[in-house]
Biotite code that builds the C-alpha atoms (Angstrom):
import biotite.structure as struc

atoms = struc.array([
    struc.Atom([18.676, -11.380, -8.984], chain_id="A", res_id=1, res_name="MET", atom_name="CA", element="C"),
    struc.Atom([16.262, -13.561, -7.126], chain_id="A", res_id=2, res_name="ILE", atom_name="CA", element="C"),
    struc.Atom([15.242, -12.356, -3.789], chain_id="A", res_id=3, res_name="GLY", atom_name="CA", element="C"),
    struc.Atom([16.579, -8.993, -4.136], chain_id="A", res_id=4, res_name="SER", atom_name="CA", element="C"),
    struc.Atom([13.407, -7.162, -3.933], chain_id="A", res_id=5, res_name="LEU", atom_name="CA", element="C"),
    struc.Atom([14.466, -4.868, -6.914], chain_id="A", res_id=6, res_name="LEU", atom_name="CA", element="C"),
    struc.Atom([11.625, -2.595, -8.286], chain_id="A", res_id=7, res_name="VAL", atom_name="CA", element="C"),
    struc.Atom([11.470, -3.189, -11.885], chain_id="A", res_id=8, res_name="PHE", atom_name="CA", element="C"),
    struc.Atom([8.486, -0.923, -12.694], chain_id="A", res_id=9, res_name="ARG", atom_name="CA", element="C"),
    struc.Atom([6.328, 1.560, -10.550], chain_id="A", res_id=10, res_name="GLN", atom_name="CA", element="C"),
    struc.Atom([3.498, 3.652, -11.395], chain_id="A", res_id=11, res_name="TYR", atom_name="CA", element="C"),
    struc.Atom([2.968, 6.828, -9.373], chain_id="A", res_id=12, res_name="LEU", atom_name="CA", element="C"),
    struc.Atom([-0.661, 7.979, -8.795], chain_id="A", res_id=13, res_name="LEU", atom_name="CA", element="C"),
    struc.Atom([-1.698, 11.867, -8.397], chain_id="A", res_id=14, res_name="PRO", atom_name="CA", element="C"),
    struc.Atom([-2.293, 12.476, -4.590], chain_id="A", res_id=15, res_name="ALA", atom_name="CA", element="C"),
    struc.Atom([-6.082, 13.248, -5.337], chain_id="A", res_id=16, res_name="ALA", atom_name="CA", element="C"),
    struc.Atom([-6.420, 9.878, -7.107], chain_id="A", res_id=17, res_name="SER", atom_name="CA", element="C"),
    struc.Atom([-4.939, 8.235, -3.917], chain_id="A", res_id=18, res_name="THR", atom_name="CA", element="C"),
    struc.Atom([-6.960, 10.042, -1.522], chain_id="A", res_id=19, res_name="ARG", atom_name="CA", element="C"),
    struc.Atom([-10.016, 8.894, -3.367], chain_id="A", res_id=20, res_name="GLN", atom_name="CA", element="C"),
    struc.Atom([-8.897, 5.179, -3.721], chain_id="A", res_id=21, res_name="THR", atom_name="CA", element="C"),
    struc.Atom([-8.207, 5.100, -0.022], chain_id="A", res_id=22, res_name="ILE", atom_name="CA", element="C"),
    struc.Atom([-11.590, 6.327, 0.780], chain_id="A", res_id=23, res_name="ARG", atom_name="CA", element="C"),
    struc.Atom([-13.175, 3.760, -1.752], chain_id="A", res_id=24, res_name="THR", atom_name="CA", element="C"),
    struc.Atom([-11.217, 0.853, -0.271], chain_id="A", res_id=25, res_name="ILE", atom_name="CA", element="C"),
    struc.Atom([-12.090, 2.012, 3.396], chain_id="A", res_id=26, res_name="SER", atom_name="CA", element="C"),
    struc.Atom([-15.573, 2.404, 2.511], chain_id="A", res_id=27, res_name="GLY", atom_name="CA", element="C"),
    struc.Atom([-15.941, -0.968, 1.639], chain_id="A", res_id=28, res_name="HIS", atom_name="CA", element="C"),
    struc.Atom([-14.451, -2.221, 4.963], chain_id="A", res_id=29, res_name="GLY", atom_name="CA", element="C"),
    struc.Atom([-10.837, -3.193, 3.780], chain_id="A", res_id=30, res_name="LEU", atom_name="CA", element="C"),
    struc.Atom([-7.573, -2.596, 4.816], chain_id="A", res_id=31, res_name="ASP", atom_name="CA", element="C"),
    struc.Atom([-5.444, 0.008, 3.062], chain_id="A", res_id=32, res_name="VAL", atom_name="CA", element="C"),
    struc.Atom([-1.729, -0.585, 2.358], chain_id="A", res_id=33, res_name="TRP", atom_name="CA", element="C"),
    struc.Atom([-0.094, 2.119, 0.989], chain_id="A", res_id=34, res_name="LEU", atom_name="CA", element="C"),
    struc.Atom([3.406, 1.868, -0.744], chain_id="A", res_id=35, res_name="TYR", atom_name="CA", element="C"),
    struc.Atom([5.615, 4.607, -1.695], chain_id="A", res_id=36, res_name="THR", atom_name="CA", element="C"),
    struc.Atom([9.016, 4.686, -3.450], chain_id="A", res_id=37, res_name="ASP", atom_name="CA", element="C"),
    struc.Atom([10.675, 4.234, 0.140], chain_id="A", res_id=38, res_name="ARG", atom_name="CA", element="C"),
    struc.Atom([8.255, 2.755, 2.577], chain_id="A", res_id=39, res_name="GLU", atom_name="CA", element="C"),
    struc.Atom([4.770, 1.418, 3.073], chain_id="A", res_id=40, res_name="TRP", atom_name="CA", element="C"),
    struc.Atom([2.096, 2.219, 5.334], chain_id="A", res_id=41, res_name="PHE", atom_name="CA", element="C"),
    struc.Atom([-1.036, 0.560, 6.926], chain_id="A", res_id=42, res_name="VAL", atom_name="CA", element="C"),
    struc.Atom([-3.583, 1.921, 9.296], chain_id="A", res_id=43, res_name="ARG", atom_name="CA", element="C"),
    struc.Atom([-3.920, -1.210, 11.466], chain_id="A", res_id=44, res_name="ASP", atom_name="CA", element="C"),
    struc.Atom([-0.688, -3.032, 12.558], chain_id="A", res_id=45, res_name="LEU", atom_name="CA", element="C"),
    struc.Atom([-2.808, -5.776, 13.919], chain_id="A", res_id=46, res_name="GLN", atom_name="CA", element="C"),
    struc.Atom([-4.704, -6.455, 10.672], chain_id="A", res_id=47, res_name="ALA", atom_name="CA", element="C"),
    struc.Atom([-3.982, -9.857, 8.885], chain_id="A", res_id=48, res_name="PRO", atom_name="CA", element="C"),
    struc.Atom([-0.566, -10.481, 7.166], chain_id="A", res_id=49, res_name="HIS", atom_name="CA", element="C"),
    struc.Atom([0.901, -7.050, 8.340], chain_id="A", res_id=50, res_name="VAL", atom_name="CA", element="C"),
    struc.Atom([3.261, -8.848, 10.977], chain_id="A", res_id=51, res_name="ALA", atom_name="CA", element="C"),
    struc.Atom([4.639, -11.178, 8.198], chain_id="A", res_id=52, res_name="ARG", atom_name="CA", element="C"),
    struc.Atom([5.532, -8.213, 5.931], chain_id="A", res_id=53, res_name="GLU", atom_name="CA", element="C"),
])
């Protein structure tokens, strides 16, 4: 269905890999958006594009 936002594929990362990825992305001064199977998290609610999601 178009527009249903149905997840058709997901890949889960081990917690250690996720922590390292967050450190790497943050270390380059980039915003980190973390998606889980139920919700998503951002560190800065004022970051670009967050308000539109």
